C-alpha positions as CSV (number, residue, x, y, z in Angstrom):
1,M,89.4,131.3,-59.3
2,T,92.9,130.7,-57.9
3,V,91.4,129.8,-54.5
4,I,89.0,127.2,-56.0
5,I,91.9,125.6,-57.9
6,T,94.0,125.5,-54.8
7,V,91.2,124.0,-52.7
8,V,90.6,121.3,-55.4
9,I,94.3,120.5,-55.6
10,V,94.6,120.2,-51.8
11,L,91.5,117.9,-51.7
12,I,92.9,115.7,-54.4
13,A,96.3,115.5,-52.7
14,Q,94.6,114.7,-49.4
15,W,92.4,111.9,-51.0
16,W,95.5,110.5,-52.7
17,L,97.5,110.4,-49.4
18,D,94.6,108.8,-47.6
19,L,94.4,106.1,-50.3
20,L,98.1,105.4,-50.0
21,N,97.9,105.0,-46.2
22,A,94.6,102.9,-46.3
23,P,95.0,99.3,-45.3
24,H,95.3,97.2,-48.4
25,F,96.6,93.8,-49.4
26,P,97.0,91.5,-52.4
27,S,94.3,89.0,-52.9
28,S,93.8,85.9,-55.0
29,S,91.4,82.9,-55.4
30,T,91.7,79.4,-56.6
31,L,88.8,78.2,-58.7
32,T,87.5,74.7,-58.7
33,T,84.6,73.6,-60.9
34,V,82.4,70.5,-60.9
35,N,80.4,69.6,-64.0
36,V,81.2,73.1,-65.4
37,K,84.2,74.7,-67.0
38,A,85.3,78.3,-66.4
39,Y,86.9,80.4,-69.1
40,W,88.2,84.0,-69.5
41,D,86.6,84.2,-72.9
42,A,83.4,83.1,-74.7
43,S,85.5,81.1,-77.3
44,H,86.7,78.8,-74.5
45,A,90.4,79.4,-75.3
46,N,91.6,80.3,-71.8
47,E,90.4,78.1,-69.0
48,I,90.5,79.6,-65.5
49,K,92.0,77.9,-62.4
50,A,92.8,81.0,-60.4
51,I,91.7,84.6,-60.1
52,N,94.1,87.4,-59.1
53,W,92.0,90.2,-57.6
54,G,95.1,92.4,-57.4
55,T,95.6,94.7,-54.4
56,V,92.3,95.3,-52.7
57,Y,91.4,98.4,-50.6
58,L,88.9,98.7,-47.8
59,G,85.5,100.0,-48.9
60,S,86.0,98.8,-52.5
61,S,84.4,96.2,-54.8
62,Y,86.2,94.3,-57.5
63,N,84.5,92.6,-60.5
64,T,85.7,90.0,-62.9
65,T,83.8,88.5,-65.8
66,I,84.1,84.9,-66.6
67,F,82.3,82.4,-68.9
68,L,80.9,79.2,-67.5
69,Q,80.1,76.2,-69.7
70,S,77.9,73.4,-68.4
71,I,79.6,70.0,-69.2
72,S,76.7,68.1,-67.6
73,N,74.3,66.1,-69.9
74,V,71.2,67.5,-68.0
75,R,69.7,70.9,-67.4
76,T,71.5,72.5,-64.4
77,T,71.8,75.6,-62.3
78,F,75.2,76.9,-61.2
79,E,76.1,77.0,-57.5
80,L,78.8,79.2,-56.0
81,T,80.4,78.5,-52.7
82,T,83.6,79.6,-51.0
83,E,86.0,77.8,-48.7
84,N,89.3,78.5,-46.8
85,W,89.2,82.2,-46.3
86,T,92.8,82.8,-45.4
87,F,94.7,85.9,-44.2
88,L,98.5,85.9,-44.3
89,N,100.9,88.2,-42.4
90,S,104.1,89.7,-43.7
91,H,106.0,86.5,-42.7
92,G,103.7,84.3,-44.7
93,G,102.0,82.9,-41.5
94,I,98.3,82.5,-41.2
95,V,96.5,85.2,-39.2
96,L,93.6,83.8,-37.2
97,G,90.5,85.7,-38.0
98,P,87.3,85.3,-40.1
99,L,87.5,81.8,-41.6
100,K,84.4,82.0,-43.7
101,E,82.7,84.7,-45.7
102,T,82.1,87.6,-43.3
103,S,80.7,91.1,-43.3
104,Y,84.3,92.1,-44.0
105,L,84.7,90.3,-47.3
106,N,82.2,88.5,-49.4
107,L,82.0,87.1,-52.9
108,S,78.8,87.3,-54.9
109,W,77.7,86.9,-58.5
110,D,74.9,87.6,-61.0
111,C,74.1,83.9,-61.8
112,D,71.7,82.8,-59.0
113,K,69.0,80.3,-60.0
114,R,69.5,80.5,-63.8
115,N,68.7,77.3,-65.7
116,V,71.5,76.2,-68.0
117,N,71.2,73.7,-70.8
118,P,73.9,71.0,-71.5
119,K,76.9,72.6,-73.2
120,E,75.5,76.1,-72.8
121,T,77.9,78.9,-72.0
122,V,76.8,81.7,-69.6
123,Q,78.6,85.0,-68.9
124,V,78.9,85.7,-65.2
125,T,80.3,88.6,-63.1
126,L,82.0,87.7,-59.8
127,T,82.2,90.6,-57.3
128,L,84.5,90.7,-54.3
129,N,83.3,93.3,-51.8
130,V,85.8,94.6,-49.1
131,A,84.2,96.4,-46.1
132,D,85.5,99.6,-44.7
133,S,84.9,98.9,-41.0
134,T,86.9,99.9,-37.9
135,D,86.9,96.3,-36.7
136,F,88.3,95.1,-40.0
137,K,91.0,97.8,-40.1
138,S,92.0,96.8,-36.6
139,F,92.2,93.1,-37.6
140,L,94.4,93.9,-40.6
141,V,96.7,96.2,-38.7
142,E,97.0,94.2,-35.5
143,G,97.5,90.9,-37.4
144,D,100.0,92.5,-39.8
145,V,97.8,91.2,-42.7
146,K,99.6,91.4,-46.0
147,G,97.7,88.9,-48.1
148,F,94.4,87.2,-48.5
149,S,93.1,84.1,-50.5
150,V,89.9,82.2,-50.8
151,D,88.9,79.0,-52.6
152,I,86.0,79.4,-55.0
153,V,83.9,76.4,-56.0
154,I,81.4,76.5,-58.8
155,R,79.2,73.4,-59.4
156,A,76.6,72.6,-62.0
157,V,73.7,71.1,-60.0
158,E,70.8,69.3,-61.8
159,S,67.7,71.5,-62.1
160,T,64.5,70.3,-60.4
């Protein structure tokens, strides 16, 4: 029994040390909306202009739930796009690299093609996926990447 406990403790310690040494960086997003408002809550008390994903680690996914209210006067669908994928080094300089959504990082949601009535509020989960690839690790280490941001745009587009 002592051997099993020792092995488990060693494995947990090794996992923890690997996690501490894994490339990671703080991440945030600005949020722009067109014909839709975004809130942290269903009661519309806290409007969203930015999302702080916190420190992200390779090979992980990060979810945040928001509430979208159509402010259009016609039936719409919501459209998600991203712009300005930006990596920053430890000096605050921009690191040239992937400029758009890549296989390294991508943002998705669970709201595709849903029809939304005027003034209707919909709960949506945004998911930021961070790849765990050798190429991405090399990019982060060689570029001294210490931060990341992306602009998220959500539009209400008239349903056809």
